[in-house]
Every structure is written in C-alpha cells, then in structure tokens.
GUMI-79069 format. One line per 4 residues: their letters; for each residue x, y, z of N, C-alpha, C. Coordinates in nm, 2 decimals. Example, Ala and Ser with C-alpha at 12.3 -4.5 7.8 and 13.67 -1.06 7.14 Angstrom:
BEGIN
AS	1.32/-0.57/0.78/1.23/-0.45/0.78/1.32/-0.33/0.78 | 1.28/-0.22/0.71/1.37/-0.11/0.71/1.29/0.00/0.79 .
//
This chain:
BEGIN
MTQK	0.12/-0.12/0.02/0.02/0.02/0.00/0.09/0.12/-0.01 | 0.02/0.19/-0.05/0.17/0.34/-0.07/0.10/0.46/0.01 | 0.20/0.50/0.03/0.13/0.63/0.17/0.02/0.71/0.12 | 0.03/0.75/-0.05/-0.06/0.83/-0.16/-0.20/0.76/-0.12 .
ARTA	-0.21/0.64/-0.06/-0.38/0.58/-0.12/-0.42/0.58/0.04 | -0.34/0.62/0.15/-0.41/0.68/0.31/-0.48/0.81/0.29 | -0.61/0.77/0.36/-0.66/0.90/0.36/-0.62/0.97/0.50 | -0.63/0.90/0.65/-0.59/0.96/0.77/-0.47/0.99/0.82 .
RRHD	-0.42/1.10/0.84/-0.30/1.09/0.93/-0.27/1.03/1.03 | -0.09/0.95/0.96/-0.10/0.86/1.11/-0.01/0.89/1.22 | 0.03/0.88/1.39/0.08/0.89/1.44/0.19/0.79/1.51 | 0.29/0.86/1.55/0.36/0.71/1.60/0.33/0.67/1.73 .
VRQP	0.32/0.53/1.77/0.25/0.47/1.88/0.30/0.36/1.87 | 0.38/0.33/1.92/0.52/0.22/2.00/0.43/0.16/2.06 | 0.38/0.02/2.10/0.34/-0.01/2.18/0.33/-0.19/2.19 | 0.36/-0.29/2.27/0.34/-0.40/2.24/0.24/-0.41/2.22 .
AVLT	0.19/-0.50/2.09/0.06/-0.57/2.11/0.04/-0.70/2.07 | -0.13/-0.77/2.05/-0.14/-0.89/2.06/-0.26/-0.88/1.90 | -0.23/-0.92/1.79/-0.28/-0.95/1.70/-0.37/-1.10/1.68 | -0.49/-1.14/1.71/-0.58/-1.24/1.74/-0.63/-1.27/1.57 .
MTDE	-0.62/-1.34/1.51/-0.66/-1.41/1.40/-0.84/-1.49/1.37 | -0.86/-1.50/1.29/-1.00/-1.53/1.35/-1.01/-1.71/1.34 | -0.84/-1.72/1.30/-0.81/-1.89/1.31/-0.81/-1.90/1.48 | -0.81/-1.82/1.53/-0.77/-1.79/1.70/-0.62/-1.82/1.72 .
SRHE	-0.53/-1.79/1.63/-0.43/-1.78/1.66/-0.39/-1.66/1.69 | -0.25/-1.63/1.79/-0.22/-1.53/1.82/-0.08/-1.47/1.80 | -0.04/-1.34/1.77/0.08/-1.31/1.79/0.10/-1.18/1.83 | 0.22/-1.18/1.88/0.26/-1.10/1.96/0.36/-0.98/1.84 .
VHTL	0.31/-0.88/1.88/0.36/-0.80/1.78/0.39/-0.67/1.80 | 0.40/-0.56/1.73/0.40/-0.41/1.81/0.37/-0.26/1.75 | 0.29/-0.20/1.75/0.26/-0.13/1.68/0.36/-0.03/1.60 | 0.31/0.01/1.52/0.42/0.13/1.50/0.34/0.25/1.47 .
DLSH	0.25/0.29/1.39/0.14/0.40/1.39/0.03/0.37/1.36 | -0.09/0.45/1.37/-0.23/0.46/1.45/-0.30/0.57/1.38 | -0.42/0.55/1.30/-0.51/0.68/1.23/-0.62/0.62/1.33 | -0.73/0.70/1.29/-0.87/0.69/1.32/-0.95/0.51/1.23 .
GGIS	-0.85/0.47/1.10/-0.85/0.40/1.06/-0.85/0.29/1.03 | -0.69/0.28/1.10/-0.62/0.17/1.08/-0.48/0.17/1.17 | -0.43/0.10/1.17/-0.29/0.12/1.25/-0.18/-0.06/1.15 | -0.06/0.04/1.14/0.05/-0.04/1.13/0.13/-0.11/1.24 .
LQTG	0.16/-0.23/1.21/0.22/-0.32/1.34/0.33/-0.36/1.23 | 0.46/-0.42/1.34/0.52/-0.52/1.27/0.53/-0.65/1.38 | 0.52/-0.73/1.27/0.49/-0.86/1.28/0.60/-0.96/1.24 | 0.64/-1.09/1.29/0.74/-1.17/1.22/0.70/-1.25/1.15 .
SQMR	0.59/-1.26/1.12/0.56/-1.36/0.98/0.49/-1.24/0.92 | 0.47/-1.27/0.78/0.36/-1.20/0.70/0.22/-1.27/0.72 | 0.14/-1.19/0.73/-0.01/-1.20/0.78/-0.08/-1.24/0.59 | -0.15/-1.30/0.61/-0.29/-1.34/0.47/-0.33/-1.20/0.43 .
LAQY	-0.34/-1.17/0.35/-0.40/-1.06/0.29/-0.60/-1.06/0.29 | -0.63/-0.95/0.36/-0.80/-1.02/0.38/-0.83/-1.06/0.51 | -0.73/-1.11/0.63/-0.78/-1.23/0.69/-0.88/-1.06/0.78 | -0.97/-1.16/0.88/-1.02/-1.09/0.97/-0.94/-1.08/1.10 .
CAVS	-0.94/-1.01/1.19/-0.82/-1.00/1.28/-0.91/-0.89/1.44 | -0.81/-0.95/1.53/-0.86/-0.83/1.64/-0.71/-0.74/1.67 | -0.68/-0.65/1.71/-0.59/-0.61/1.79/-0.54/-0.52/1.92 | -0.47/-0.57/2.00/-0.54/-0.52/2.12/-0.40/-0.50/2.16 .
FKVQ	-0.37/-0.38/2.26/-0.28/-0.31/2.33/-0.29/-0.25/2.45 | -0.20/-0.18/2.49/-0.22/-0.08/2.62/-0.15/0.02/2.57 | -0.25/0.12/2.64/-0.19/0.29/2.64/-0.21/0.34/2.78 | -0.12/0.44/2.77/-0.08/0.52/2.93/-0.16/0.64/2.87 .
LGEV	-0.26/0.69/2.92/-0.30/0.86/2.95/-0.28/0.92/3.08 | -0.20/1.01/3.09/-0.18/1.07/3.25/-0.16/0.91/3.27 | -0.18/0.90/3.43/-0.11/0.78/3.50/-0.23/0.66/3.46 | -0.35/0.66/3.45/-0.38/0.56/3.42/-0.41/0.46/3.27 .
DHNV	-0.37/0.33/3.27/-0.32/0.26/3.17/-0.51/0.20/3.12 | -0.51/0.23/2.96/-0.60/0.14/2.87/-0.61/0.05/2.79 | -0.68/-0.05/2.82/-0.68/-0.14/2.71/-0.75/-0.08/2.57 | -0.70/-0.12/2.47/-0.78/-0.06/2.36/-0.85/-0.26/2.27 .
LAMG	-0.91/-0.21/2.17/-0.89/-0.33/2.11/-1.01/-0.26/1.96 | -0.97/-0.35/1.87/-1.05/-0.29/1.76/-1.03/-0.43/1.64 | -1.16/-0.43/1.56/-1.15/-0.57/1.50/-1.10/-0.49/1.34 | -1.09/-0.56/1.26/-0.98/-0.50/1.13/-1.00/-0.60/1.04 .
QVIY	-0.92/-0.57/0.92/-0.86/-0.70/0.83/-0.72/-0.66/0.78 | -0.65/-0.76/0.75/-0.53/-0.70/0.71/-0.57/-0.67/0.57 | -0.47/-0.53/0.51/-0.50/-0.50/0.41/-0.33/-0.50/0.30 | -0.21/-0.47/0.38/-0.06/-0.53/0.35/-0.04/-0.60/0.44 .
SDPD	0.10/-0.68/0.42/0.21/-0.76/0.46/0.31/-0.77/0.42 | 0.40/-0.67/0.46/0.49/-0.65/0.33/0.65/-0.68/0.42 | 0.74/-0.75/0.35/0.87/-0.76/0.44/0.96/-0.63/0.43 | 1.00/-0.61/0.57/1.09/-0.51/0.61/1.22/-0.53/0.65 .
AELG	1.29/-0.51/0.60/1.50/-0.52/0.60/1.49/-0.50/0.74 | 1.43/-0.42/0.86/1.47/-0.38/0.96/1.36/-0.43/1.07 | 1.23/-0.47/1.02/1.11/-0.49/1.11/1.09/-0.67/1.11 | 1.11/-0.70/0.98/1.06/-0.83/0.93/0.95/-0.82/0.86 .
FKTG	0.83/-0.76/0.90/0.69/-0.73/0.81/0.65/-0.66/0.88 | 0.60/-0.54/0.82/0.49/-0.43/0.83/0.36/-0.49/0.78 | 0.31/-0.48/0.86/0.15/-0.49/0.84/0.05/-0.42/0.88 | -0.07/-0.37/0.79/-0.16/-0.33/0.79/-0.29/-0.34/0.79 .
VQFL	-0.31/-0.29/0.94/-0.47/-0.32/0.96/-0.54/-0.25/0.96 | -0.66/-0.25/0.84/-0.80/-0.13/0.87/-0.92/-0.20/0.97 | -0.98/-0.07/1.03/-1.05/-0.12/1.14/-1.17/-0.06/1.09 | -1.22/-0.20/1.11/-1.39/-0.27/1.03/-1.47/-0.18/1.22 .
RIDD	-1.43/-0.21/1.30/-1.53/-0.19/1.42/-1.40/-0.20/1.56 | -1.43/-0.09/1.65/-1.43/-0.01/1.74/-1.51/0.03/1.84 | -1.52/-0.07/1.92/-1.59/0.00/2.04/-1.59/0.13/2.10 | -1.67/0.18/2.13/-1.65/0.33/2.21/-1.59/0.35/2.30 .
DSRA	-1.53/0.27/2.38/-1.43/0.32/2.49/-1.28/0.33/2.41 | -1.28/0.18/2.33/-1.12/0.19/2.26/-1.15/0.31/2.14 | -1.22/0.35/2.05/-1.29/0.55/1.99/-1.25/0.63/2.09 | -1.26/0.64/2.19/-1.24/0.78/2.26/-1.10/0.78/2.38 .
IFHQ	-0.98/0.71/2.33/-0.89/0.66/2.39/-0.80/0.68/2.26 | -0.87/0.65/2.16/-0.79/0.64/2.03/-0.76/0.79/2.01 | -0.87/0.84/2.01/-0.93/0.99/1.98/-0.81/1.10/2.07 | -0.81/1.07/2.19/-0.74/1.11/2.30/-0.58/1.06/2.29 .
LLQE	-0.53/0.98/2.23/-0.42/0.97/2.23/-0.40/1.05/2.09 | -0.44/1.00/1.99/-0.41/1.10/1.83/-0.47/1.27/1.84 | -0.49/1.27/1.96/-0.46/1.44/1.98/-0.37/1.48/2.07 | -0.32/1.40/2.15/-0.21/1.45/2.21/-0.08/1.42/2.13 .
NQ	-0.12/1.37/2.02/0.08/1.29/1.94/0.03/1.43/1.84 | -0.07/1.55/1.85/-0.05/1.61/1.71/0.06/1.70/1.73 .
//
C-alpha cells in the first residue's frame, strides 16, 4: 500500500500488542503507527491479506493504563529489512471506549 492511498494522518504509537486472527492464532506484535482508520504493525511473519483480526494493546494516558481493542482486516503485509514484516490493519469496528482512547491519544500526538 502506498502512502498516497492513505486518507487519514498517522501518528507514531510504539506499544507491544496482540494480533488475534479468526483461526484463533495469536501473534505478539508491536504497533508502529495509528490513525482513526487503521494501524501499522511490526509482525514476525507475513499475514495473509484480507484476513479478519483483532488488535489489542495498552496505552497510558496520564497516570492510567487503558486497554484498547479494534476489529479489522489485513490490507498489506510487506517484508521489511529492519522490522521483519510491516502489516497494515484497516479498522472495521472499534468499541466506544477504545474509540475515545484513540481520539485522545491522537489529539495528544498532534
């Protein structure tokens, strides 16, 4: 996926995360950047395109840790010399609490 294809501004967010696929396989990953529409992840293996998945991770806002969860679909998973694979997940559904945390996190990073 090219940068030109993205419509939402991305912000660096570096956190450990868990990517859970529909076959219930779990992958320990790291977040790279985040927008209201999706997230880029560092993964140890290539993910199959169009797979549905859940992404969960913790962020700290102020003194409080928050769990965030989003459902999405893999839209790219490209080899990267430094990262292993860079995998993009387009959000399809985000619960209201996580949406509020994303909004607050993205506002802080502007």
